[in-house]
C-alpha positions in Angstrom: 0.0 0.0 0.0 2.9 2.4 0.7 4.4 1.8 -2.7 1.0 2.5 -4.3 0.5 5.7 -2.4 4.1 6.8 -3.5 3.4 6.1 -7.1 0.1 8.0 -7.1 1.7 11.0 -5.1 4.5 11.1 -7.7 2.1 11.2 -10.6 0.0 14.0 -9.1 2.9 16.1 -8.1 3.8 16.3 -11.7 3.0 19.0 -14.2 -0.6 19.9 -15.0 -0.6 19.6 -18.7 -3.4 21.7 -20.4 -5.3 19.6 -23.0 -6.0 21.0 -26.3 -9.6 21.8 -26.8 -11.3 19.8 -29.5 -12.4 21.8 -32.6 -15.6 20.7 -34.3 -15.5 19.3 -37.9 -15.5 22.2 -40.4 -16.2 21.9 -44.1 -14.9 24.6 -46.3 -17.7 26.1 -48.5 -15.5 26.7 -51.5 -16.6 26.4 -55.1 -15.9 23.8 -57.7 -12.6 25.4 -58.4 -9.3 23.7 -57.3 -8.4 24.7 -53.8 -5.5 27.2 -53.5 -2.2 26.1 -51.9 -2.1 26.3 -48.1 -0.7 29.4 -46.6 2.8 29.3 -45.0 2.7 32.0 -42.4 4.2 30.8 -39.1 2.4 31.3 -35.7 2.9 30.1 -32.3 1.6 26.6 -31.8 -1.0 26.2 -29.0 0.5 24.2 -26.0 4.2 24.6 -26.8 4.8 28.1 -28.1 6.8 26.8 -30.9 6.5 28.6 -34.4 4.5 26.4 -36.8 2.9 26.8 -40.1 -0.8 26.1 -39.9 -2.1 23.7 -42.6 -5.8 23.8 -41.9 -7.0 25.3 -45.2 -7.0 24.1 -48.8 -7.6 20.4 -48.4 -9.6 18.2 -50.9 -11.6 15.2 -49.6 -13.0 12.0 -51.0 -14.6 9.1 -49.1 -14.2 5.5 -50.5 -11.9 3.8 -52.9 -9.2 5.7 -54.9 -7.0 4.7 -57.7 -3.2 4.0 -57.0 -2.3 7.3 -58.6 -4.1 9.2 -55.7 -0.8 9.9 -54.1 0.8 11.3 -57.3 1.3 15.0 -57.8 -0.4 14.8 -61.2 -3.7 13.2 -59.9 -6.7 15.3 -60.6 -8.8 16.0 -57.4 -10.8 18.9 -58.8 -14.0 16.9 -58.4 -13.2 16.2 -54.7 -15.0 18.0 -51.8 -13.1 21.1 -50.7 -12.7 21.0 -46.8 -10.7 22.5 -44.0 -9.4 20.6 -41.0 -10.4 19.6 -38.3 -12.7 17.5 -40.4 -14.7 14.3 -40.3 -17.1 12.8 -42.9 -19.3 11.4 -40.0 -22.2 13.1 -38.3 -23.5 11.2 -35.4 -24.0 11.6 -31.7 -26.9 14.0 -31.5 -28.8 13.8 -28.1 -32.1 12.7 -29.5 -34.4 9.6 -29.5 -34.2 9.5 -33.4 -31.5 10.1 -35.9 -31.7 13.2 -37.9 -31.4 13.6 -41.7 -27.8 14.9 -41.2 -26.6 11.5 -39.7 -23.6 10.0 -41.5 -22.2 6.8 -39.8 -20.2 5.6 -42.8 -17.1 3.6 -41.9 -14.2 3.0 -44.2 -11.4 5.0 -46.0 -11.3 8.7 -46.5 -8.6 10.5 -48.6 -7.3 14.0 -48.0 -4.9 15.9 -50.5 -3.3 19.2 -49.8 -1.0 21.5 -52.0 1.5 23.5 -49.9 3.7 26.3 -51.1 6.6 25.7 -48.8 8.8 28.4 -47.4 12.4 28.2 -48.0 14.6 26.3 -45.5 17.9 27.2 -43.8 20.8 24.9 -44.3 20.4 21.7 -42.4 16.9 22.5 -41.2 14.4 19.6 -40.7 10.8 19.5 -41.9 8.1 17.8 -39.6 4.4 17.2 -40.3 2.5 17.6 -36.9 -0.9 15.8 -36.7 -2.8 16.5 -33.6 -5.0 13.4 -34.3 -6.2 11.4 -37.3 -8.8 8.6 -36.6 -8.2 5.9 -36.6 -5.6 4.6 -38.9 -3.4 7.0 -40.8 -1.1 6.7 -43.8 0.8 9.7 -45.1 2.6 10.5 -48.3 4.6 13.6 -49.3 5.2 14.2 -53.1 4.3 10.6 -53.9 6.5 9.1 -51.2 5.1 7.2 -48.2 6.5 8.9 -45.1 4.6 7.2 -42.2 1.9 5.3 -40.6 0.1 6.0 -37.3 -2.3 3.7 -35.6 -4.8 5.1 -33.0 -7.6 7.6 -33.0 -6.6 9.9 -30.2 -2.9 10.7 -30.0 -0.8 13.3 -31.7 2.0 12.3 -33.9 4.8 13.8 -35.9 6.7 12.7 -39.0 10.1 13.8 -40.3 9.4 14.4 -43.9 12.7 16.2 -44.7 13.8 13.8 -47.3 10.7 14.0 -49.4 10.0 17.8 -48.7 10.9 20.5 -51.3 11.6 23.7 -49.5 10.7 26.8 -51.5 8.5 24.8 -53.8 4.9 23.5 -54.0 4.5 20.1 -52.2 1.7 17.6 -52.1 0.6 16.0 -48.8 -1.8 13.0 -49.0 -3.4 11.3 -46.0 -5.6 8.3 -45.8 -7.8 8.1 -42.7 -9.5 4.7 -41.9 -12.1 4.1 -39.4 -13.3 0.7 -40.8 -15.5 -1.5 -38.5 -13.4 -3.5 -36.1 -13.8 -7.1 -37.1 -11.5 -10.1 -37.7 -9.3 -9.3 -40.7 -10.2 -5.8 -41.0 -7.5 -3.0 -41.3 -8.5 -1.8 -37.8 -8.8 -5.2 -36.1 -5.8 -4.4 -33.9 -6.1 -0.6 -33.5 -7.4 0.9 -30.4 -10.1 1.4 -29.3 -11.3 -2.1 -30.2 -14.9 -1.5 -28.7 -16.8 0.9 -26.6 -20.2 2.6 -26.2 -19.3 5.3 -28.5 -18.9 5.7 -32.3 -15.4 6.3 -33.6 -15.4 9.0 -36.2 -13.2 9.0 -39.2 -10.9 11.8 -40.5 -8.3 14.4 -39.7 -10.4 15.7 -36.8 -7.7 17.9 -35.2 -5.2 20.4 -36.4 -2.2 19.8 -38.8 0.9 22.0 -38.9 4.5 22.1 -40.4 7.4 22.4 -38.0 10.7 23.8 -39.5 13.4 23.0 -36.8 17.2 23.1 -36.9 19.1 19.8 -36.9 19.7 20.2 -33.2 16.4 20.8 -31.3 14.1 19.7 -28.6 13.0 16.3 -29.7 9.8 16.6 -31.9 9.6 12.9 -32.3 9.2 11.9 -28.8 6.0 10.0 -29.4 4.1 13.2 -30.2 5.0 14.7 -26.9 6.4 18.2 -26.2 9.8 17.0 -25.3 9.8 19.0 -22.0 8.4 17.2 -18.9 8.2 18.7 -15.4 7.2 17.2 -12.1 7.5 18.4 -8.5 9.6 16.2 -6.3 9.0 18.2 -3.1 6.4 20.8 -2.1 6.1 22.7 1.2 4.7 26.1 2.0 8.2 27.6 2.0 9.6 26.0 -1.3 9.2 23.4 -4.0 11.7 21.5 -6.0 10.8 20.8 -9.7 12.5 18.4 -11.8 12.5 19.2 -15.6 13.5 16.6 -18.2 14.2 17.9 -21.7 14.6 15.4 -24.5 16.9 16.5 -27.3 17.6 15.5 -31.0 20.7 16.0 -33.1 19.9 15.0 -36.7 23.3 16.1 -37.9 26.3 13.7 -38.1 28.6 15.5 -35.6 28.3 16.3 -31.8 27.2 19.7 -31.0 28.3 21.9 -28.0 25.2 23.7 -26.9 23.5 25.3 -23.9 20.1 24.6 -22.4 18.3 27.2 -20.3 15.4 26.0 -18.2 13.1 28.5 -16.5 9.9 28.7 -14.6 7.7 31.7 -14.8 4.8 32.5 -12.5 1.2 33.2 -13.8 2.2 37.0 -14.5 5.2 35.9 -16.5 7.9 36.7 -13.9 10.9 34.4 -13.9 11.0 32.6 -10.5 13.6 30.0 -11.1 16.3 29.5 -13.8 19.3 27.3 -14.7 21.6 27.1 -17.6 23.5 24.0 -18.4 26.2 23.1 -21.1 25.2 20.2 -23.3 27.3 18.0 -25.5 24.8 16.6 -27.9 25.8 13.6 -29.8 24.3 12.6 -33.1 20.8 10.9 -32.2 18.7 11.7 -29.1 19.7 12.5 -25.5 18.1 13.8 -22.4 19.0 16.6 -19.9 17.7 17.0 -16.4 17.5 20.1 -14.2 16.3 20.7 -10.7 14.8 24.1 -9.9 13.9 25.5 -6.5 10.8 27.8 -6.2 10.4 30.0 -3.1 6.8 30.1 -1.6 5.0 28.0 -4.3 1.5 28.9 -5.2 -0.4 25.8 -5.5 -2.9 24.7 -8.1 -6.1 24.0 -6.2 -8.7 22.7 -8.7 -11.5 25.1 -9.6 -11.1 27.0 -6.4 -7.7 28.3 -7.6 -6.4 26.9 -11.0 -3.1 28.6 -10.7 -0.4 27.6 -13.3 3.2 28.3 -13.8 5.0 27.8 -17.0 8.2 25.8 -17.7 10.3 26.8 -20.8 13.4 25.1 -22.1 15.6 27.0 -24.6 18.3 25.3 -26.6 21.0 27.7 -28.0 24.3 27.6 -29.9 26.0 30.6 -28.4 23.7 33.5 -28.8 21.6 31.8 -31.5 18.4 30.2 -30.1 17.9 26.9 -31.9 14.6 25.8 -30.3 12.1 26.8 -27.5 9.2 24.9 -25.9 6.9 25.9 -23.1 4.6 23.8 -20.9 2.2 24.5 -18.2 3.0 23.5 -14.6 0.6 23.0 -11.7 2.1 22.5 -8.2 0.0 20.4 -5.9 0.0 17.3 -3.7 -2.7 14.7 -3.3 -3.4 11.5 -1.3 -6.2 8.9 -1.0 -7.2 7.8 2.4 -9.2 4.5 2.6 -11.5 5.8 5.2 -11.8 9.5 4.5 -11.3 9.7 0.7 -9.4 12.1 -1.5 -7.4 15.0 -0.3 -5.9 17.8 -2.6 -3.2 20.0 -0.9 -4.3 18.3 2.4 -7.9 19.5 1.9 -10.7 17.0 1.6 -12.3 17.1 -1.8 -15.3 15.0 -2.9 -14.8 13.5 -6.3 -17.7 13.1 -8.7 -17.1 10.8 -11.6 -18.0 11.7 -15.2 -17.6 9.8 -18.5 -16.7 12.4 -21.0 -16.5 11.4 -24.7 -15.0 13.7 -27.3 -18.2 13.6 -29.4 -20.2 16.8 -29.8 -23.8 16.7 -30.9 -23.8 15.9 -34.5 -20.2 16.9 -35.0 -16.8 15.2 -35.2 -14.8 13.6 -32.6 -14.1 10.0 -31.7 
């Protein structure tokens, strides 16, 4: 029982990661003309603060079978439906006793094509496609070349498409999304979720972006995670100690001598803790750990006081910033008592359970 309590306490002492809110499916009401190439203006990505190029506009969609040439740059998709992402071909889940005329519960294969006028790239820069989620089995091609597969309806994933990408030119991104019914021998027979009391929508139902990062960066391929992970190892009224793990990637052939600055800011943006470490980053991946002490920590206390700090890791080569990622951080303790129940920051809180599906009424979301 002691080990169990220590594990639970360790989990809850960690950072409070803010979930990205689901966007409803949106269908672009464009005409029958070919969709213009996606824009290439970078903006800060929600959740990390990284500069990213939004790829939500200009997609073409087709449900059902498609010829083998569908992944080729010369394929004619002018008759396909113009859409924006997030998108799903399904419309199901309205809270009513009868299905409405708008209901669409088709299961199978959907195809998406996007033309992207890509910005130029600096020497050695890597190109990553960032998918916040595709349901439920995704295959991705760039300029006719297969670049990756992802299985699972709910998780973010990123693909290094550098070898297929053409900086400064027009590029083609093709995605197949498969939500076929789970049954023996089907394409989704071993892809979670295998069952449930909810319908699994198909489509690119969350955001898509292009990340352009230097060869040495905070690792964008850490299973779709931010690469920066914080947890409090000690909290008292006087101080708190926060351990920050930053995962790094060097896609170049030679080791790099860099610096990693890690800082914590309060809710007003004031730096309350900071450390700078030298890093020798060999080719491949690595991890750097830092321990930061905060004076008089302001605790996250649920709805009563949802106070959040932010943790930022900055990787630099001399004075040149290579990459920077920020994550929210909530400091709190918790424990379960077999007789008295749940305690948050040593205050008893009554827990009320709820089953929350992503589905919105007649809109997209597995």
